[in-house]
C-alpha positions in Angstrom: -5.1 -10.5 -15.5 -3.5 -13.0 -13.1 -1.8 -16.2 -14.3 -3.5 -19.3 -13.6 -1.1 -21.5 -11.8 -2.3 -24.7 -13.6 -1.2 -23.0 -17.1 2.3 -22.6 -17.8 4.0 -19.0 -17.3 7.0 -17.2 -19.4 10.2 -18.0 -17.6 11.1 -14.6 -16.0 14.3 -14.3 -17.3 12.8 -14.2 -21.3 13.4 -11.2 -22.7 9.9 -8.6 -22.1 8.0 -7.2 -25.1 8.9 -3.5 -25.0 6.6 -2.5 -27.8 3.8 -0.7 -25.6 6.1 1.2 -23.4 8.0 2.2 -26.7 4.8 3.4 -28.7 3.1 4.8 -26.0 0.3 2.3 -25.6 1.0 1.6 -22.3 -1.0 3.2 -19.7 0.0 3.5 -15.8 -2.0 1.7 -13.3 -4.4 3.6 -11.3 -6.0 2.6 -8.2 -9.6 1.1 -8.6 -10.4 -0.1 -5.3 -11.4 1.8 -2.0 -13.0 4.5 -3.1 -13.4 7.7 -1.3 -16.4 9.8 -1.5 -14.8 12.0 -4.2 -14.6 8.8 -6.3 -11.2 8.2 -6.2 -9.5 5.1 -5.1 -6.8 4.2 -2.6 -5.7 0.6 -3.5 -4.4 -1.0 -6.8 -5.8 -4.2 -8.3 -2.8 -6.9 -8.5 -0.6 -5.0 -6.1 0.3 -5.1 -2.4 -0.3 -2.3 -0.1 0.4 -2.0 3.9 -2.0 -0.6 6.5 0.8 0.1 9.6 -0.3 1.7 13.0 0.0 1.3 16.7 -2.2 -0.9 18.6 -6.1 0.0 18.3 -5.4 2.6 15.9 -8.0 1.0 13.6 -6.0 -0.4 11.0 -7.9 -4.0 11.3 -11.4 -2.3 11.4 -10.3 -0.2 8.6 -9.2 -3.0 6.5 -12.6 -5.3 7.9 -14.7 -2.3 6.6 -13.3 -2.1 3.3 -13.9 -6.1 2.9 -17.6 -5.6 3.9 -17.8 -2.8 1.0 -16.2 -5.1 -1.4 -18.7 -8.4 -0.3 -21.9 -6.1 -0.2 -20.7 -4.8 -4.0 -21.0 -8.5 -5.1 -17.3 -8.8 -5.2 -15.2 -11.9 -4.2 -12.4 -11.3 -1.3 -10.7 -13.3 1.1 -9.5 -12.6 4.7 -6.4 -14.2 6.2 -6.3 -13.9 9.5 -3.6 -14.3 11.9 -4.3 -12.1 14.7 -8.4 -12.6 15.4 -10.8 -15.3 15.1 -13.7 -15.9 12.7 -16.6 -14.9 15.4 -15.0 -11.6 16.1 -14.4 -10.7 12.2 -17.7 -12.1 10.9 -19.7 -10.1 14.0 -17.5 -7.1 12.8 -18.5 -7.6 9.2 -22.1 -7.8 10.2 -22.5 -4.6 12.0 -20.7 -2.9 8.9 -24.0 -3.9 6.7 -22.8 -6.8 5.3 -25.5 -9.5 5.4 -25.2 -13.2 6.1 -25.6 -13.7 2.5 -22.8 -11.5 1.4 -20.4 -12.9 3.6 -21.6 -16.6 2.6 -21.2 -16.3 -1.1 -18.6 -13.2 -1.1 -15.7 -14.2 1.3 -13.0 -16.6 1.9 -12.2 -16.5 5.9 -8.5 -18.4 6.1 -7.0 -18.8 9.8 -3.7 -20.4 9.4 -1.6 -22.1 11.8 1.2 -23.8 9.6 3.2 -22.8 6.5 1.3 -24.3 3.8 3.8 -26.2 2.1 4.8 -28.1 5.2 1.6 -30.6 4.8 0.2 -32.4 1.4 -3.3 -31.1 2.5 -2.5 -27.6 3.5 -0.7 -27.2 0.2 -3.5 -28.2 -1.9 -5.6 -25.3 -0.1 -2.9 -23.0 -0.6 -3.1 -23.8 -4.3 -6.6 -23.5 -4.3 -6.6 -20.1 -3.3 -3.9 -19.0 -6.1 -6.7 -20.5 -8.3 -9.3 -18.2 -7.3 -10.2 -14.8 -8.5 -10.1 -12.0 -5.8 -10.7 -8.2 -5.6 -9.4 -7.6 -2.2 -7.3 -10.0 0.3 -6.4 -8.9 3.6 -3.7 -10.7 5.6 -4.1 -9.5 9.2 -1.3 -9.7 11.5 2.2 -9.8 9.8 4.2 -10.4 13.1 2.0 -13.3 13.5 2.3 -14.8 10.1 5.7 -14.5 10.3 5.5 -16.7 13.7 4.0 -19.3 11.3 6.1 -19.2 8.6 9.1 -19.0 10.7 10.4 -15.6 9.5 12.7 -13.4 11.6 11.3 -10.4 11.4 14.7 -8.6 11.6 15.9 -10.3 9.1 15.9 -8.4 5.8 16.1 -11.4 3.4 13.5 -13.9 5.2 10.8 -10.9 5.2 11.9 -10.2 1.1 11.4 -14.3 0.2 8.3 -14.0 2.8 6.8 -11.1 0.7 7.8 -12.8 -2.7 6.1 -16.1 -1.5 2.8 -14.8 0.0 1.5 -11.5 -0.7 3.3 -10.8 -4.0 1.9 -14.4 -5.4 -1.4 -13.8 -4.2 -1.6 -10.4 -5.7 -0.3 -12.0 -9.2 -2.0 -14.9 -9.0 -5.6 -13.9 -7.6 -5.5 -10.4 -9.5 -6.9 -8.7 -5.8 -5.5 -5.5 -4.0 -3.5 -7.4 -1.2 -3.4 -5.4 2.4 -1.3 -6.3 4.8 -2.0 -5.4 8.3 0.9 -4.6 10.5 2.3 -2.8 13.7 4.7 -0.1 13.9 7.5 0.9 16.7 5.7 2.2 19.9 8.2 5.4 19.7 7.1 7.9 17.5 10.1 9.3 17.4 12.5 7.6 14.3 9.2 5.6 13.2 9.2 7.3 9.8 6.8 5.1 7.3 7.9 1.6 8.5 6.5 -1.1 10.0 8.2 -3.0 13.0 11.2 -5.2 12.3 13.2 -5.1 9.2 13.3 -2.3 6.5 12.2 -5.0 3.7 8.5 -5.1 4.9 8.5 -2.0 2.6 10.5 -3.3 -0.8 8.0 -6.2 -1.3 5.5 -3.7 -1.3 4.2 -2.9 -4.7 1.1 -0.6 -4.2 0.9 1.8 -1.3 1.7 1.7 2.1 -0.6 3.9 4.5 0.0 4.8 7.9 -3.1 4.4 9.9 -3.3 7.3 12.7 -6.3 8.1 14.9 -7.3 11.7 14.4 -10.4 11.4 17.1 -11.0 8.3 19.6 -13.2 5.3 18.0 -15.8 3.4 20.2 -19.0 2.1 20.8 -21.3 5.3 21.1 -18.9 7.4 19.3 -18.0 9.1 15.9 -14.2 8.7 15.0 -11.8 9.8 12.7 -8.8 8.3 11.1 -6.3 9.5 9.2 -5.0 7.2 6.2 -1.2 8.5 5.2 0.5 7.5 2.3 4.4 6.7 2.8 4.9 4.9 0.1 3.2 4.8 -3.5 5.2 2.9 -6.2 2.7 3.5 -9.1 2.7 7.0 -8.1 -0.8 8.0 -8.9 -2.2 8.2 -4.8 0.4 10.9 -4.5 -1.1 13.5 -6.6 -4.6 13.3 -5.3 -3.4 13.7 -1.2 -3.3 16.3 1.0 0.0 18.3 2.1 3.1 16.5 2.8 4.7 16.1 6.5 8.4 16.6 6.4 9.1 14.4 9.5 8.1 11.0 8.0 7.4 11.8 4.2 4.0 11.1 4.1 0.4 12.8 3.0 -2.9 12.3 4.0 -4.5 10.3 1.5 -8.0 9.8 3.2 -10.2 10.6 6.2 -12.3 7.5 7.4 -14.9 8.1 9.6 -16.0 5.4 12.0 -19.5 6.0 13.3 -20.9 3.8 15.8 -23.7 6.0 17.5 -26.3 3.2 16.2 -26.6 0.3 18.0 -25.0 -2.9 16.6 -24.0 -0.9 13.4 -21.1 0.8 12.4 -21.2 3.0 9.5 -18.1 3.8 7.7 -17.1 6.3 5.1 -13.9 7.5 3.2 -13.4 11.1 2.4 -10.7 13.2 0.9 -8.5 14.8 3.3 -9.5 17.9 4.8 -6.8 19.2 7.4 -3.4 20.4 7.0 -0.4 19.5 8.0 2.2 21.7 8.5 2.1 23.7 5.3 4.3 21.8 3.2 2.7 21.3 -0.3 3.9 17.9 -2.0 6.9 19.0 -4.7 5.0 17.0 -7.4 6.1 19.7 -10.1 9.6 19.9 -8.9 9.4 16.0 -8.3 8.8 16.1 -12.3 11.3 18.7 -13.1 14.0 16.5 -11.3 13.3 13.3 -12.9 13.1 14.9 -16.5 16.7 16.3 -15.6 17.8 12.8 -14.8 16.3 11.3 -17.4 17.9 13.6 -19.9 21.4 13.6 -18.3 23.7 11.5 -20.3 25.3 10.3 -17.3 23.6 9.9 -13.5 24.1 13.5 -12.1 25.0 14.6 -8.6 23.0 16.4 -6.3 25.1 19.3 -7.5 24.5 18.9 -11.3 20.8 18.4 -10.3 20.9 21.6 -8.3 22.3 23.5 -11.0 20.0 23.0 -13.6 16.6 22.5 -11.6 15.5 25.9 -9.8 13.7 25.7 -6.4 15.1 25.6 -2.4 17.7 23.2 -2.0 16.0 22.1 0.9 12.6 21.3 -1.1 14.8 19.8 -4.2 16.5 17.5 -1.4 12.9 16.6 -0.4 11.7 15.9 -3.8 14.8 13.5 -4.5 13.8 11.7 -1.3 10.0 11.1 -2.3 11.4 10.0 -5.4 13.4 7.4 -4.1 11.0 6.2 -1.8 8.7 5.3 -4.2 10.8 3.9 -6.7 11.7 6.1 -9.4 15.0 6.7 -8.7 18.3 5.2 -7.1 20.6 7.0 -5.2 24.6 5.2 -5.7 27.6 6.3 -4.3 30.5 7.0 -7.7 33.1 8.7 -7.8 34.7 11.1 -5.0 31.7 9.9 -3.1 29.5 12.1 -5.2 25.4 10.7 -5.0 24.6 9.8 -8.5 21.0 10.0 -8.9 20.1 6.8 -11.3 16.3 6.5 -13.3 14.4 3.8 -12.5 11.1 4.9 -14.2 9.8 8.7 -15.6 7.7 10.5 -12.7 5.3 12.8 -13.9 3.0 14.9 -12.0 -0.8 15.3 -13.4 -1.8 18.7 -12.4 -5.9 17.8 -13.4 -5.6 15.7 -10.2 -4.2 17.6 -7.8 -5.8 18.0 -4.7 -6.5 21.2 -2.8 -6.8 20.6 1.1 -9.6 22.8 2.5 
């Protein structure tokens, strides 16, 4: 349950009650928003996510389509738009099937042009936003948002502070699954899983980060397809239900979005499970679990050499599994004595064979 900003909250430096973690009562958070056609979901309530993609990759369209689905279901949403305008967004939501009543009753549309703490009336509206309860919150146009807040996009400290101040606050206070929509670098080489600018953009995400890639063109009179590839999954519940792993950027296909614009003034939107193979590399979830257990059971943080001795499998696959564990916040790797890479446990990783997806 999100905190009410009008009520006192416990100090963040107060030791946490760990009873639920120790007695097994704690259950991992599972995604519950943005359902695929198989019923499995891509977004976590109360967490911050990213849709990253090139210009015209349909990342905003995807966020708007999910907004339309939510308001049509009677769930309240907020769309914070730094890039477009109300006329364009509302027209798109109507074409996606939302009625004027759905939008009026269930959507707050905001087009900010100042940092809310700069003026009393703006701050009052910001505080009101944080008092609301939302299912989905979209922040469209991170680069433009940085300009409004005076954040340098290449400054990791400023980016981290913004991430804590804005999307994390919205997620924590309103309970929404927050989606930030951002651009990637124009050059595909070396792009990896990251949005343009500071690497800290990945660090403030608490849910999943998706690369949005065009499979087939999207346009009026066409049926286009877009892939959502998971590049970060901090709670760890999306990767096991995703497709094969792509070595080049350590992403997996989590969903195929179909955007059907063949009917005049209408857009049909579906989110399907992965159906196409990448380069034949299956995600090593069992190996990831074995490495996690190895680190958990070691008296001291083990080096790769030690892990290599205790865990069976190919060296290359083990290194890839460790890389994924580090990327998703399960392990941290610290250079120790004699330049050995020590593997420190942040939280255990467990594979869930029952949720694995076999790509068609």
